[in-house]
C-alpha positions in Angstrom: 0.0 0.0 0.0 1.2 3.5 -0.8 0.7 6.2 1.9 1.1 9.8 0.6 2.6 12.0 3.3 2.9 15.5 1.6 2.7 17.2 -1.7 4.3 20.6 -2.1 4.9 22.9 -5.1 5.9 26.3 -6.2 5.7 28.2 -9.6 3.1 25.5 -10.6 0.1 26.8 -12.5 -1.1 30.0 -10.9 0.8 29.6 -7.6 3.8 31.8 -6.9 7.5 31.4 -5.9 6.8 30.1 -2.3 6.0 26.5 -1.5 2.4 25.5 -1.0 2.4 22.3 1.1 -0.5 19.9 1.7 -0.1 17.2 4.4 -2.0 14.1 3.2 -1.5 11.8 6.1 -2.8 13.8 9.1 -6.3 12.2 9.0 -7.7 9.0 7.6 -10.2 10.9 5.4 -10.3 14.4 4.1 -12.8 16.5 2.1 -11.4 19.3 -0.1 -13.8 22.1 -0.7 -13.5 25.6 -2.0 -14.8 28.2 -4.4 -14.0 28.0 -8.1 -10.4 28.9 -8.7 -9.3 28.1 -5.1 -6.8 25.4 -6.2 -8.6 22.1 -5.6 -7.7 20.8 -9.0 -4.2 22.1 -8.6 -3.6 19.5 -5.9 -4.6 16.7 -8.2 -2.5 18.2 -11.1 0.5 18.5 -8.8 0.2 14.9 -7.6 -0.1 13.5 -11.1 2.7 15.7 -12.5 5.0 14.7 -9.7 4.4 11.0 -10.2 3.8 10.7 -14.0 5.2 13.9 -15.6 2.0 15.3 -16.8 -1.1 17.0 -15.3 -4.4 15.3 -14.6 -6.2 17.8 -16.7 -5.4 18.5 -20.4 -2.7 21.0 -19.8 0.5 20.8 -21.8 3.8 20.6 -19.9 5.0 24.2 -20.7 1.5 25.4 -19.5 2.2 24.1 -16.0 4.9 26.7 -15.3 3.7 29.9 -13.6 3.2 32.4 -16.4 4.5 35.3 -14.3 7.8 33.8 -13.1 8.2 31.5 -16.1 10.8 29.3 -14.3 11.4 27.3 -11.2 8.4 25.0 -11.4 8.9 22.3 -8.7 6.7 19.6 -7.3 7.8 17.4 -4.4 5.9 14.3 -3.1 6.8 12.3 0.0 5.3 8.9 0.3 6.0 5.5 1.8 5.4 2.0 0.6 6.6 -1.3 1.9 8.3 0.4 4.9 10.4 2.6 2.7 10.1 6.4 2.5 10.5 8.0 -0.9 10.7 11.7 -2.0 9.9 12.4 -5.7 11.0 15.8 -7.1 10.0 16.8 -10.5 10.5 20.2 -12.1 10.3 22.3 -15.3 12.7 25.2 -16.2 15.1 23.6 -15.2 14.0 20.0 -15.9 14.4 18.0 -12.7 13.5 14.4 -11.9 14.8 12.8 -8.7 13.7 9.9 -6.5 
């Protein structure tokens, strides 16, 4: 089983140059609610980009980089599986992929 611990990102879609971090393992269940444009889909896009290199929605890879800063797009995911902890780092401008 995979347990996601955190997802954090900066310069991803409409978010700026400071990290936004969501802790995913603090409760057994969570409900994410918010107004349109609040960033609910951004969480899903960050998770899928970090793991698979593309967004969940139909957004091309260059479109994931914040259009104001135009660089430094980073997504970090911490997870554990089979008793091992992993950190996946994926970025655009510069291209980064680390496990």
